[in-house]
N, C-alpha and C positions, 0 to 999 in steps of 0.2 A: 646885605652878604651875596651878591649874585655870582661873586665867583666861586662862593662854597658847594660842592657838590650835593650835599645833602640837603642844604638851605632851597636847593633848584627842585630836588625831589619834594620837598615839604611844598615848595610852589606848583609844583604841578608841570614843571618845564621839562623834567626828564623821568619817564616813566619808571614805577616799581610795581612789585609783585606785593601787595600792600596786605598785611594781615589783621592790622588794628589801626583805628587812628581815632582820634579825639583833640578837643582844644590844644592839649598838652604836650602829647606824645603822639611818635609815627612810628608803626612796627610795619619791617617789611623785609621780604627774603631775599640774603646776599646772593650776588650773582655770583660769587666764586665761593658756594660752600666747601666747610670742611668738617661736617657731618651730616648725615640723613637730613635734620633739621639744623638751620643756622640761619637765623632770624637776627636782626639788626633792631636794639630799639632806640630812637633818636628823640631828645626835645624837640620841640615845634620850635621855640627861640633857639637862636645860636648861641651856643657855650662852644668854646674851642676843645675845652678838655677839662678834666677834674680839676687841674692846675686853676681853672680860671670860675669855678663856683663858687659863689657868694652865698652869706647866710640867707639871703631872701630866696635862695634855689633849693632849702632844705625840703620843702614840700614836693618840688620838683625829682628831687632825687630818689624820693621814696617812689612817686609813681612810677619812675623808671624800674624801680623794682617789682612791684605790683603787679606793673606789665608784664614784665617778664614771668611771674608766676603764672597769669591769666594766659599767656601765650604758650607757655609750658602745659599747661591742661589743655587747652584748644588743640593742641600739637600733639596730645597722647603722649606725651615724655615726662610728665608731672611724677608720675607713681615710679620710674622707672629710674629717674634722675636726669641730672640736666648741669650743664656747668655754665655758669655767666663770667663773661671777658671783660674789661674795661682797660683798653691799653691808652697810656698817657706817656706821650712824647717819643721822640725819634728813635729812642734805644727800645722802646716795647713794640716799635714798628706798627705806632700810629699812624695809619695811612691817610685820613683824612680827618682834619681839624675840625672835627663837631663831635663834640661828646657823644658817643654811641655804646651800647651794652649788645655784647655778643650772645645771644641764648645757643647753646650748641646741646644737641641731643640726638638719641637715635641710633646710638652705638655707646660700647665701653668705652670711656676716657682715660688714657692712659694718665702716669703721674711720676716724675714733676710734668707740667704742662709745657714749660719754655725748653 
Protein backbone atom coordinates (compact mmCIF):
# COMPACT_ATOMS: atom_id res chain seq x y z
CA UNK A 1 0.00 0.00 0.00
CA UNK A 2 2.79 2.41 -0.92
CA UNK A 3 0.26 4.91 -2.29
CA UNK A 4 -1.77 5.06 0.95
CA UNK A 5 -1.00 8.21 2.95
CA UNK A 6 -1.59 6.55 6.31
CA UNK A 7 0.43 3.46 5.38
CA UNK A 8 3.29 5.81 4.55
CA UNK A 9 2.92 7.41 7.99
CA UNK A 10 2.95 3.94 9.59
CA UNK A 11 6.10 3.12 7.62
CA UNK A 12 7.83 6.36 8.62
CA UNK A 13 8.03 7.81 5.11
CA UNK A 14 5.85 10.74 6.20
CA UNK A 15 6.38 12.34 9.63
CA UNK A 16 3.55 12.61 12.13
CA UNK A 17 3.10 13.90 15.67
CA UNK A 18 2.62 10.46 17.19
CA UNK A 19 0.95 10.22 20.60
CA UNK A 20 0.69 6.42 20.79
CA UNK A 21 1.97 3.43 18.88
CA UNK A 22 2.06 -0.32 19.37
CA UNK A 23 2.11 -3.29 17.01
CA UNK A 24 -1.58 -2.90 16.08
CA UNK A 25 -2.45 0.81 16.08
CA UNK A 26 -0.94 4.24 15.61
CA UNK A 27 -2.37 7.48 17.01
CA UNK A 28 -1.23 10.90 15.83
CA UNK A 29 -2.41 14.50 15.79
CA UNK A 30 -4.50 15.59 12.82
CA UNK A 31 -2.69 18.18 10.68
CA UNK A 32 -5.96 20.12 10.22
CA UNK A 33 -7.55 19.92 13.68
CA UNK A 34 -11.29 20.56 14.09
CA UNK A 35 -11.10 20.76 17.89
CA UNK A 36 -8.42 21.62 20.46
CA UNK A 37 -7.72 17.89 20.65
CA UNK A 38 -7.99 16.07 17.31
CA UNK A 39 -6.18 12.78 17.10
CA UNK A 40 -6.46 10.07 14.46
CA UNK A 41 -6.18 6.43 15.45
CA UNK A 42 -5.43 4.01 12.63
CA UNK A 43 -4.70 0.32 12.37
CA UNK A 44 -1.11 -0.46 11.38
CA UNK A 45 -2.59 -3.04 9.01
CA UNK A 46 -4.16 -1.45 5.94
CA UNK A 47 -7.96 -1.58 6.04
CA UNK A 48 -9.57 0.85 3.61
CA UNK A 49 -12.77 1.52 5.60
CA UNK A 50 -15.31 -0.06 7.90
CA UNK A 51 -16.79 -1.63 4.77
CA UNK A 52 -13.60 -3.70 4.46
CA UNK A 53 -13.53 -5.09 8.00
CA UNK A 54 -13.64 -8.87 8.27
CA UNK A 55 -14.48 -11.16 11.19
CA UNK A 56 -10.76 -11.54 11.92
CA UNK A 57 -10.64 -7.77 12.53
CA UNK A 58 -13.00 -7.92 15.53
CA UNK A 59 -10.15 -7.64 18.05
CA UNK A 60 -8.60 -4.82 16.04
CA UNK A 61 -11.79 -2.76 16.13
CA UNK A 62 -11.94 -3.18 19.89
CA UNK A 63 -8.31 -2.13 20.11
CA UNK A 64 -9.09 1.05 18.15
CA UNK A 65 -11.83 2.01 20.63
CA UNK A 66 -9.78 1.13 23.70
CA UNK A 67 -6.93 3.22 22.29
CA UNK A 68 -9.36 6.12 21.82
CA UNK A 69 -10.25 5.91 25.50
CA UNK A 70 -6.56 5.82 26.47
CA UNK A 71 -5.70 8.78 24.24
CA UNK A 72 -8.66 10.77 25.63
CA UNK A 73 -7.43 10.10 29.16
CA UNK A 74 -3.85 11.08 28.29
CA UNK A 75 -5.04 14.26 26.56
CA UNK A 76 -7.15 15.26 29.56
CA UNK A 77 -10.53 15.13 27.81
CA UNK A 78 -11.94 11.84 29.13
CA UNK A 79 -13.93 13.40 31.98
CA UNK A 80 -15.33 16.39 30.07
CA UNK A 81 -16.19 14.23 27.06
CA UNK A 82 -15.03 13.56 23.57
CA UNK A 83 -16.44 12.48 20.24
CA UNK A 84 -15.35 9.53 18.12
CA UNK A 85 -15.97 9.81 14.38
CA UNK A 86 -15.44 7.15 11.73
CA UNK A 87 -16.21 8.24 8.18
CA UNK A 88 -16.94 5.59 5.57
CA UNK A 89 -17.11 6.37 1.87
CA UNK A 90 -17.34 9.52 -0.21
CA UNK A 91 -20.68 10.84 1.12
CA UNK A 92 -19.24 10.83 4.65
CA UNK A 93 -16.21 12.81 3.45
CA UNK A 94 -13.72 10.01 4.10
CA UNK A 95 -10.62 11.66 2.69
CA UNK A 96 -8.07 8.87 3.19
CA UNK A 97 -8.90 5.29 2.21
CA UNK A 98 -7.46 3.82 5.41
CA UNK A 99 -9.74 3.16 8.37
CA UNK A 100 -9.30 5.86 11.01
CA UNK A 101 -11.05 7.01 14.15
CA UNK A 102 -11.12 10.73 14.89
CA UNK A 103 -10.89 11.58 18.60
CA UNK A 104 -12.23 15.11 19.04
CA UNK A 105 -12.42 17.02 22.31
CA UNK A 106 -11.38 19.97 24.37
CA UNK A 107 -14.54 21.96 23.58
CA UNK A 108 -18.30 21.49 23.66
CA UNK A 109 -19.53 19.67 20.55
CA UNK A 110 -22.63 20.63 18.60
CA UNK A 111 -25.45 18.34 17.52
CA UNK A 112 -26.30 17.19 14.98
CA UNK A 113 -22.72 16.60 13.88
CA UNK A 114 -23.22 16.73 10.11
